[in-house]
N, CA, C and O atoms as a GROMACS GRO file, in nm:
protein
  460
    1MET      N    1   4.830  -3.196   1.444
    1MET     CA    2   4.724  -3.124   1.530
    1MET      C    3   4.621  -3.138   1.396
    1MET      O    4   4.522  -3.083   1.443
    2ARG      N    5   4.608  -3.151   1.349
    2ARG     CA    6   4.501  -3.138   1.275
    2ARG      C    7   4.461  -3.274   1.268
    2ARG      O    8   4.401  -3.312   1.168
    3VAL      N    9   4.491  -3.370   1.383
    3VAL     CA   10   4.404  -3.456   1.401
    3VAL      C   11   4.328  -3.456   1.481
    3VAL      O   12   4.210  -3.491   1.468
    4LEU      N   13   4.413  -3.393   1.640
    4LEU     CA   14   4.350  -3.316   1.772
    4LEU      C   15   4.218  -3.302   1.727
    4LEU      O   16   4.114  -3.360   1.759
    5SER      N   17   4.248  -3.186   1.622
    5SER     CA   18   4.109  -3.074   1.620
    5SER      C   19   4.032  -3.188   1.572
    5SER      O   20   3.951  -3.238   1.651
    6TRP      N   21   4.051  -3.258   1.396
    6TRP     CA   22   3.949  -3.340   1.428
    6TRP      C   23   3.923  -3.470   1.513
    6TRP      O   24   3.853  -3.561   1.471
    7ILE      N   25   3.976  -3.469   1.616
    7ILE     CA   26   3.904  -3.524   1.703
    7ILE      C   27   3.748  -3.460   1.828
    7ILE      O   28   3.635  -3.489   1.868
    8PHE      N   29   3.895  -3.322   1.844
    8PHE     CA   30   3.804  -3.250   1.898
    8PHE      C   31   3.663  -3.268   1.869
    8PHE      O   32   3.585  -3.288   1.962
    9TYR      N   33   3.625  -3.265   1.755
    9TYR     CA   34   3.499  -3.188   1.653
    9TYR      C   35   3.427  -3.283   1.634
    9TYR      O   36   3.306  -3.269   1.615
   10ILE      N   37   3.504  -3.435   1.635
   10ILE     CA   38   3.401  -3.533   1.645
   10ILE      C   39   3.342  -3.570   1.787
   10ILE      O   40   3.221  -3.589   1.795
   11ALA      N   41   3.390  -3.576   1.855
   11ALA     CA   42   3.370  -3.536   2.036
   11ALA      C   43   3.259  -3.427   2.047
   11ALA      O   44   3.141  -3.449   2.076
   12LEU      N   45   3.300  -3.337   2.027
   12LEU     CA   46   3.185  -3.195   2.074
   12LEU      C   47   3.066  -3.198   1.962
   12LEU      O   48   2.963  -3.136   1.987
   13PHE      N   49   3.080  -3.275   1.826
   13PHE     CA   50   2.971  -3.369   1.798
   13PHE      C   51   2.882  -3.455   1.874
   13PHE      O   52   2.774  -3.408   1.909
   14ILE      N   53   2.912  -3.573   1.905
   14ILE     CA   54   2.859  -3.648   1.991
   14ILE      C   55   2.820  -3.620   2.084
   14ILE      O   56   2.706  -3.655   2.115
   15LEU      N   57   2.918  -3.523   2.191
   15LEU     CA   58   2.830  -3.438   2.314
   15LEU      C   59   2.643  -3.366   2.269
   15LEU      O   60   2.529  -3.381   2.313
   16ALA      N   61   2.724  -3.270   2.132
   16ALA     CA   62   2.586  -3.206   2.106
   16ALA      C   63   2.462  -3.308   2.046
   16ALA      O   64   2.347  -3.304   2.089
   17LEU      N   65   2.519  -3.418   1.915
   17LEU     CA   66   2.410  -3.480   1.966
   17LEU      C   67   2.343  -3.556   2.077
   17LEU      O   68   2.222  -3.572   2.095
   18GLY      N   69   2.449  -3.601   2.149
   18GLY     CA   70   2.362  -3.645   2.288
   18GLY      C   71   2.277  -3.557   2.341
   18GLY      O   72   2.165  -3.606   2.356
   19PHE      N   73   2.288  -3.430   2.381
   19PHE     CA   74   2.263  -3.386   2.448
   19PHE      C   75   2.105  -3.334   2.373
   19PHE      O   76   2.016  -3.291   2.445
   20ALA      N   77   2.094  -3.342   2.275
   20ALA     CA   78   1.963  -3.362   2.127
   20ALA      C   79   1.888  -3.406   2.156
   20ALA      O   80   1.775  -3.366   2.184
   21LEU      N   81   1.965  -3.570   2.159
   21LEU     CA   82   1.879  -3.641   2.199
   21LEU      C   83   1.796  -3.697   2.331
   21LEU      O   84   1.719  -3.792   2.344
   22SER      N   85   1.840  -3.607   2.414
   22SER     CA   86   1.834  -3.650   2.591
   22SER      C   87   1.671  -3.512   2.606
   22SER      O   88   1.577  -3.498   2.684
   23ASN      N   89   1.724  -3.432   2.468
   23ASN     CA   90   1.646  -3.310   2.566
   23ASN      C   91   1.494  -3.320   2.379
   23ASN      O   92   1.500  -3.263   2.270
   24THR      N   93   1.407  -3.403   2.427
   24THR     CA   94   1.310  -3.454   2.281
   24THR      C   95   1.144  -3.393   2.374
   24THR      O   96   1.038  -3.351   2.328
   25GLU      N   97   1.169  -3.405   2.451
   25GLU     CA   98   1.023  -3.338   2.555
   25GLU      C   99   0.992  -3.284   2.470
   25GLU      O  100   1.071  -3.242   2.385
   26PRO      N  101   0.786  -3.260   2.466
   26PRO     CA  102   0.782  -3.103   2.417
   26PRO      C  103   0.786  -3.038   2.535
   26PRO      O  104   0.780  -3.105   2.638
   27VAL      N  105   0.797  -2.888   2.541
   27VAL     CA  106   0.762  -2.773   2.625
   27VAL      C  107   0.676  -2.722   2.561
   27VAL      O  108   0.642  -2.773   2.454
   28GLU      N  109   0.601  -2.575   2.622
   28GLU     CA  110   0.548  -2.467   2.604
   28GLU      C  111   0.617  -2.358   2.622
   28GLU      O  112   0.676  -2.353   2.730
   29LEU      N  113   0.629  -2.256   2.544
   29LEU     CA  114   0.696  -2.110   2.591
   29LEU      C  115   0.568  -2.066   2.600
   29LEU      O  116   0.487  -2.082   2.508
   30ARG      N  117   0.546  -2.020   2.688
   30ARG     CA  118   0.415  -1.891   2.686
   30ARG      C  119   0.547  -1.751   2.685
   30ARG      O  120   0.661  -1.752   2.731
   31LEU      N  121   0.480  -1.654   2.619
   31LEU     CA  122   0.553  -1.492   2.555
   31LEU      C  123   0.413  -1.416   2.664
   31LEU      O  124   0.291  -1.432   2.667
   32PHE      N  125   0.513  -1.331   2.741
   32PHE     CA  126   0.386  -1.208   2.852
   32PHE      C  127   0.294  -1.365   2.899
   32PHE      O  128   0.241  -1.434   2.812
   33SER      N  129   0.291  -1.380   2.962
   33SER     CA  130   0.236  -1.467   3.041
   33SER      C  131   0.107  -1.483   2.961
   33SER      O  132   0.014  -1.404   2.976
   34GLY      N  133   0.103  -1.554   2.902
   34GLY     CA  134  -0.033  -1.602   2.857
   34GLY      C  135  -0.122  -1.479   2.702
   34GLY      O  136  -0.190  -1.528   2.612
   35TYR      N  137  -0.093  -1.334   2.714
   35TYR     CA  138  -0.128  -1.250   2.618
   35TYR      C  139  -0.071  -1.284   2.480
   35TYR      O  140  -0.090  -1.198   2.394
   36ALA      N  141  -0.029  -1.353   2.457
   36ALA     CA  142   0.065  -1.400   2.327
   36ALA      C  143   0.054  -1.544   2.288
   36ALA      O  144  -0.012  -1.630   2.346
   37SER      N  145   0.132  -1.560   2.174
   37SER     CA  146   0.068  -1.685   2.133
   37SER      C  147   0.152  -1.818   2.211
   37SER      O  148   0.267  -1.796   2.247
   38THR      N  149   0.099  -1.938   2.232
   38THR     CA  150   0.225  -1.996   2.309
   38THR      C  151   0.240  -2.116   2.196
   38THR      O  152   0.152  -2.158   2.119
   39TRP      N  153   0.364  -2.155   2.207
   39TRP     CA  154   0.471  -2.243   2.131
   39TRP      C  155   0.499  -2.373   2.175
   39TRP      O  156   0.579  -2.390   2.267
   40ARG      N  157   0.434  -2.480   2.112
   40ARG     CA  158   0.572  -2.587   2.130
   40ARG      C  159   0.613  -2.692   2.047
   40ARG      O  160   0.568  -2.750   1.948
   41ALA      N  161   0.770  -2.703   2.158
   41ALA     CA  162   0.863  -2.777   2.043
   41ALA      C  163   0.904  -2.805   2.139
   41ALA      O  164   0.871  -2.761   2.249
   42PRO      N  165   1.004  -2.908   2.106
   42PRO     CA  166   1.058  -2.998   2.214
   42PRO      C  167   1.203  -2.945   2.269
   42PRO      O  168   1.269  -2.892   2.179
   43LEU      N  169   1.250  -2.947   2.362
   43LEU     CA  170   1.310  -2.838   2.477
   43LEU      C  171   1.471  -2.793   2.384
   43LEU      O  172   1.537  -2.689   2.388
   44VAL      N  173   1.488  -2.911   2.314
   44VAL     CA  174   1.627  -2.895   2.223
   44VAL      C  175   1.616  -2.763   2.118
   44VAL      O  176   1.722  -2.706   2.092
   45VAL      N  177   1.499  -2.716   2.060
   45VAL     CA  178   1.501  -2.645   2.005
   45VAL      C  179   1.518  -2.532   2.039
   45VAL      O  180   1.608  -2.458   1.999
   46PHE      N  181   1.404  -2.498   2.144
   46PHE     CA  182   1.376  -2.378   2.233
   46PHE      C  183   1.532  -2.326   2.222
   46PHE      O  184   1.550  -2.224   2.156
   47LEU      N  185   1.684  -2.408   2.302
   47LEU     CA  186   1.771  -2.391   2.315
   47LEU      C  187   1.866  -2.378   2.251
   47LEU      O  188   1.970  -2.330   2.297
   48LEU      N  189   1.856  -2.409   2.156
   48LEU     CA  190   1.934  -2.386   2.007
   48LEU      C  191   1.894  -2.262   1.953
   48LEU      O  192   1.975  -2.207   1.879
   49ALA      N  193   1.770  -2.199   1.977
   49ALA     CA  194   1.728  -2.094   1.916
   49ALA      C  195   1.734  -1.920   2.027
   49ALA      O  196   1.704  -1.802   2.012
   50PHE      N  197   1.776  -1.983   2.104
   50PHE     CA  198   1.839  -1.915   2.234
   50PHE      C  199   1.948  -1.902   2.169
   50PHE      O  200   1.973  -1.811   2.089
   51LEU      N  201   2.046  -2.028   2.213
   51LEU     CA  202   2.175  -1.979   2.159
   51LEU      C  203   2.182  -1.932   2.062
   51LEU      O  204   2.289  -1.872   2.060
   52GLY      N  205   2.104  -1.914   1.925
   52GLY     CA  206   2.186  -1.872   1.814
   52GLY      C  207   2.132  -1.752   1.851
   52GLY      O  208   2.193  -1.656   1.802
   53LEU      N  209   2.022  -1.719   1.932
   53LEU     CA  210   1.990  -1.580   1.930
   53LEU      C  211   2.067  -1.453   1.985
   53LEU      O  212   2.080  -1.341   1.936
   54GLY      N  213   2.115  -1.509   2.112
   54GLY     CA  214   2.267  -1.463   2.193
   54GLY      C  215   2.396  -1.500   2.141
   54GLY      O  216   2.499  -1.498   2.209
   55ALA      N  217   2.386  -1.542   1.995
   55ALA     CA  218   2.548  -1.556   1.963
   55ALA      C  219   2.539  -1.446   1.800
   55ALA      O  220   2.628  -1.395   1.732
   56VAL      N  221   2.417  -1.447   1.790
   56VAL     CA  222   2.407  -1.270   1.711
   56VAL      C  223   2.336  -1.173   1.777
   56VAL      O  224   2.266  -1.109   1.698
   57LEU      N  225   2.326  -1.134   1.898
   57LEU     CA  226   2.346  -1.029   1.986
   57LEU      C  227   2.437  -0.982   1.998
   57LEU      O  228   2.471  -0.864   1.987
   58GLY      N  229   2.510  -1.103   2.032
   58GLY     CA  230   2.675  -1.090   2.099
   58GLY      C  231   2.788  -0.994   2.002
   58GLY      O  232   2.875  -0.910   2.023
   59LEU      N  233   2.709  -1.084   1.850
   59LEU     CA  234   2.800  -1.034   1.718
   59LEU      C  235   2.797  -0.921   1.687
   59LEU      O  236   2.888  -0.858   1.633
   60LEU      N  237   2.641  -0.863   1.734
   60LEU     CA  238   2.596  -0.723   1.729
   60LEU      C  239   2.664  -0.625   1.755
   60LEU      O  240   2.737  -0.548   1.693
   61ALA      N  241   2.611  -0.646   1.905
   61ALA     CA  242   2.688  -0.539   2.072
   61ALA      C  243   2.906  -0.542   1.972
   61ALA      O  244   2.974  -0.440   1.978
   62ALA      N  245   2.959  -0.667   1.903
   62ALA     CA  246   3.110  -0.633   1.903
   62ALA      C  247   3.140  -0.548   1.772
   62ALA      O  248   3.256  -0.521   1.739
   63VAL      N  249   2.995  -0.496   1.679
   63VAL     CA  250   3.026  -0.469   1.558
   63VAL      C  251   3.075  -0.357   1.563
   63VAL      O  252   3.189  -0.346   1.519
   64PRO      N  253   2.992  -0.213   1.632
   64PRO     CA  254   3.095  -0.058   1.709
   64PRO      C  255   3.208  -0.049   1.745
   64PRO      O  256   3.296   0.033   1.719
   65ALA      N  257   3.205  -0.180   1.838
   65ALA     CA  258   3.416  -0.150   1.866
   65ALA      C  259   3.451  -0.177   1.722
   65ALA      O  260   3.550  -0.106   1.703
   66LEU      N  261   3.419  -0.257   1.581
   66LEU     CA  262   3.491  -0.334   1.525
   66LEU      C  263   3.539  -0.234   1.419
   66LEU      O  264   3.644  -0.243   1.355
   67PHE      N  265   3.440  -0.128   1.408
   67PHE     CA  266   3.379  -0.007   1.344
   67PHE      C  267   3.524   0.096   1.380
   67PHE      O  268   3.612   0.130   1.302
   68ARG      N  269   3.509   0.133   1.538
   68ARG     CA  270   3.622   0.183   1.568
   68ARG      C  271   3.713   0.208   1.545
   68ARG      O  272   3.773   0.309   1.509
   69ALA      N  273   3.747   0.050   1.579
   69ALA     CA  274   3.902  -0.032   1.598
   69ALA      C  275   3.915   0.032   1.407
   69ALA      O  276   3.993   0.122   1.378
   70ARG      N  277   3.840  -0.024   1.321
   70ARG     CA  278   3.852   0.018   1.207
   70ARG      C  279   3.940   0.122   1.130
   70ARG      O  280   4.036   0.118   1.053
   71ARG      N  281   3.862   0.215   1.186
   71ARG     CA  282   3.885   0.387   1.160
   71ARG      C  283   4.030   0.416   1.222
   71ARG      O  284   4.144   0.443   1.184
   72GLU      N  285   3.952   0.392   1.348
   72GLU     CA  286   4.147   0.438   1.371
   72GLU      C  287   4.243   0.345   1.342
   72GLU      O  288   4.346   0.384   1.396
   73ILE      N  289   4.260   0.252   1.291
   73ILE     CA  290   4.385   0.168   1.182
   73ILE      C  291   4.402   0.295   1.097
   73ILE      O  292   4.502   0.364   1.074
   74ALA      N  293   4.268   0.306   1.056
   74ALA     CA  294   4.314   0.359   0.834
   74ALA      C  295   4.344   0.486   0.886
   74ALA      O  296   4.378   0.557   0.791
   75HIS      N  297   4.352   0.582   1.052
   75HIS     CA  298   4.375   0.663   1.019
   75HIS      C  299   4.508   0.677   1.086
   75HIS      O  300   4.587   0.771   1.074
   76LEU      N  301   4.519   0.583   1.149
   76LEU     CA  302   4.705   0.593   1.187
   76LEU      C  303   4.742   0.588   1.090
   76LEU      O  304   4.786   0.700   1.064
   77ARG      N  305   4.759   0.504   0.984
   77ARG     CA  306   4.793   0.449   0.865
   77ARG      C  307   4.817   0.591   0.717
   77ARG      O  308   4.905   0.592   0.630
   78LYS      N  309   4.713   0.685   0.737
   78LYS     CA  310   4.734   0.808   0.738
   78LYS      C  311   4.807   0.865   0.734
   78LYS      O  312   4.857   0.918   0.635
   79GLU      N  313   4.855   0.874   0.924
   79GLU     CA  314   4.947   0.975   0.972
   79GLU      C  315   5.082   0.896   0.940
   79GLU      O  316   5.173   0.955   0.882
   80LEU      N  317   5.098   0.720   0.988
   80LEU     CA  318   5.238   0.663   0.930
   80LEU      C  319   5.244   0.674   0.758
   80LEU      O  320   5.339   0.604   0.721
   81ARG      N  321   5.197   0.718   0.675
   81ARG     CA  322   5.176   0.774   0.569
   81ARG      C  323   5.241   0.895   0.535
   81ARG      O  324   5.329   0.900   0.449
   82GLN      N  325   5.203   0.991   0.598
   82GLN     CA  326   5.230   1.141   0.563
   82GLN      C  327   5.337   1.157   0.674
   82GLN      O  328   5.395   1.265   0.665
   83ALA      N  329   5.385   1.066   0.793
   83ALA     CA  330   5.508   1.094   0.812
   83ALA      C  331   5.615   1.066   0.779
   83ALA      O  332   5.717   1.130   0.802
   84ASN      N  333   5.601   0.938   0.706
   84ASN     CA  334   5.661   0.873   0.552
   84ASN      C  335   5.785   0.989   0.467
   84ASN      O  336   5.905   0.998   0.442
   85LYS      N  337   5.633   1.073   0.444
   85LYS     CA  338   5.692   1.156   0.333
   85LYS      C  339   5.725   1.299   0.374
   85LYS      O  340   5.744   1.387   0.290
   86ARG      N  341   5.731   1.317   0.482
   86ARG     CA  342   5.801   1.426   0.627
   86ARG      C  343   5.896   1.375   0.536
   86ARG      O  344   5.909   1.420   0.423
   87THR      N  345   5.990   1.244   0.601
   87THR     CA  346   6.100   1.200   0.650
   87THR      C  347   6.138   1.170   0.477
   87THR      O  348   6.255   1.136   0.461
   88ALA      N  349   6.081   1.177   0.387
   88ALA     CA  350   6.144   1.114   0.230
   88ALA      C  351   6.138   1.263   0.181
   88ALA      O  352   6.228   1.293   0.102
   89GLY      N  353   6.092   1.314   0.198
   89GLY     CA  354   6.127   1.500   0.150
   89GLY      C  355   6.233   1.553   0.198
   89GLY      O  356   6.305   1.631   0.136
   90ALA      N  357   6.255   1.509   0.330
   90ALA     CA  358   6.398   1.608   0.428
   90ALA      C  359   6.515   1.557   0.415
   90ALA      O  360   6.612   1.582   0.486
   91GLY      N  361   6.509   1.477   0.317
   91GLY     CA  362   6.698   1.417   0.334
   91GLY      C  363   6.753   1.463   0.169
   91GLY      O  364   6.868   1.455   0.125
   92GLY      N  365   6.629   1.513   0.098
   92GLY     CA  366   6.690   1.438  -0.069
   92GLY      C  367   6.764   1.282  -0.060
   92GLY      O  368   6.885   1.259  -0.052
   93GLY      N  369   6.681   1.211  -0.061
   93GLY     CA  370   6.778   1.147  -0.123
   93GLY      C  371   6.884   1.080   0.009
   93GLY      O  372   6.968   1.003  -0.038
   94GLU      N  373   6.890   1.091   0.116
   94GLU     CA  374   6.984   1.107   0.170
   94GLU      C  375   6.948   0.959   0.274
   94GLU      O  376   6.830   0.927   0.289
   95SER      N  377   7.066   0.871   0.344
   95SER     CA  378   7.019   0.769   0.402
   95SER      C  379   6.910   0.858   0.560
   95SER      O  380   6.927   0.978   0.584
   96HIS      N  381   6.832   0.792   0.626
   96HIS     CA  382   6.719   0.828   0.700
   96HIS      C  383   6.747   0.756   0.784
   96HIS      O  384   6.765   0.635   0.771
   97GLU      N  385   6.762   0.851   0.937
   97GLU     CA  386   6.719   0.799   0.990
   97GLU      C  387   6.577   0.756   1.094
   97GLU      O  388   6.482   0.830   1.123
   98GLN      N  389   6.605   0.586   1.143
   98GLN     CA  390   6.499   0.524   1.082
   98GLN      C  391   6.376   0.575   1.268
   98GLN      O  392   6.426   0.584   1.380
   99LEU      N  393   6.256   0.592   1.242
   99LEU     CA  394   6.232   0.638   1.293
   99LEU      C  395   6.191   0.541   1.434
   99LEU      O  396   6.164   0.423   1.409
  100PRO      N  397   6.187   0.579   1.556
  100PRO     CA  398   6.151   0.482   1.662
  100PRO      C  399   6.007   0.405   1.696
  100PRO      O  400   5.890   0.444   1.698
  101VAL      N  401   6.073   0.272   1.725
  101VAL     CA  402   5.947   0.202   1.709
  101VAL      C  403   5.845   0.284   1.860
  101VAL      O  404   5.880   0.402   1.868
  102VAL      N  405   5.762   0.256   1.945
  102VAL     CA  406   5.710   0.232   1.988
  102VAL      C  407   5.593   0.159   1.995
  102VAL      O  408   5.509   0.140   1.907
  103ALA      N  409   5.596   0.105   2.156
  103ALA     CA  410   5.448   0.028   2.194
  103ALA      C  411   5.381   0.042   2.196
  103ALA      O  412   5.365   0.154   2.243
  104PRO      N  413   5.258  -0.022   2.163
  104PRO     CA  414   5.132  -0.022   2.168
  104PRO      C  415   5.085   0.034   2.332
  104PRO      O  416   5.167  -0.022   2.404
  105PRO      N  417   4.999   0.112   2.414
  105PRO     CA  418   4.956   0.100   2.504
  105PRO      C  419   4.914   0.009   2.575
  105PRO      O  420   4.900  -0.077   2.488
  106PRO      N  421   4.874  -0.054   2.697
  106PRO     CA  422   4.823  -0.218   2.715
  106PRO      C  423   4.706  -0.186   2.695
  106PRO      O  424   4.650  -0.077   2.710
  107ALA      N  425   4.661  -0.298   2.655
  107ALA     CA  426   4.439  -0.216   2.722
  107ALA      C  427   4.445  -0.258   2.834
  107ALA      O  428   4.518  -0.321   2.911
  108SER      N  429   4.321  -0.193   2.821
  108SER     CA  430   4.269  -0.143   2.930
  108SER      C  431   4.081  -0.250   2.928
  108SER      O  432   4.020  -0.297   2.832
  109ALA      N  433   4.051  -0.250   3.050
  109ALA     CA  434   3.970  -0.343   3.053
  109ALA      C  435   3.858  -0.273   3.034
  109ALA      O  436   3.751  -0.319   2.993
  110SER      N  437   3.884  -0.157   3.066
  110SER     CA  438   3.702  -0.060   3.006
  110SER      C  439   3.701  -0.065   2.865
  110SER      O  440   3.648   0.030   2.809
  111THR      N  441   3.763  -0.181   2.775
  111THR     CA  442   3.737  -0.096   2.606
  111THR      C  443   3.742  -0.266   2.570
  111THR      O  444   3.814  -0.358   2.607
  112PRO      N  445   3.610  -0.250   2.464
  112PRO     CA  446   3.571  -0.383   2.437
  112PRO      C  447   3.628  -0.480   2.324
  112PRO      O  448   3.552  -0.483   2.227
  113LEU      N  449   3.683  -0.518   2.317
  113LEU     CA  450   3.784  -0.678   2.326
  113LEU      C  451   3.896  -0.593   2.335
  113LEU      O  452   3.952  -0.580   2.226
  114GLY      N  453   3.961  -0.517   2.451
  114GLY     CA  454   4.116  -0.520   2.420
  114GLY      C  455   4.117  -0.388   2.304
  114GLY      O  456   4.235  -0.354   2.297
  115VAL      N  457   4.051  -0.319   2.229
  115VAL     CA  458   4.072  -0.262   2.125
  115VAL      C  459   4.129  -0.098   2.213
  115VAL      O  460   4.164  -0.001   2.146
   0.00000   0.00000   0.00000
C-alpha cells in the first residue's frame, strides 16, 4: 500500500511540475482596473498563490465548526462523567446495569462537515 501511495505522489508531482513548466509566460494582474499597482509574474505564480489563498480561506471557514464540535464533545464528556458518577453511587458496589448505547443522529446536510 505504501508503494502505491508513493507512486501516486510521484505522479502528482510530475503533473504539477509539468503544469508549472508549461505556464511560465509572464502575465499582468491589475487590481481595481488600474487604480492600484499592476503586478507582473509568470501565470503559474498567480495560480498557485490563489490556490493557496483559497485553501487558507477554506480552512478558516472550517474553524468555527471545529470549535463548535470540540465544545459539544467537552459538554458530552462532562455529561457522561456525571452519569457515571450517578450510576456508581446508586448501587453501593453492586453490579450495575449497563446504560443502553444510543446511535448518534444522522448527519444533516445543513451542518458543515457533517458535525
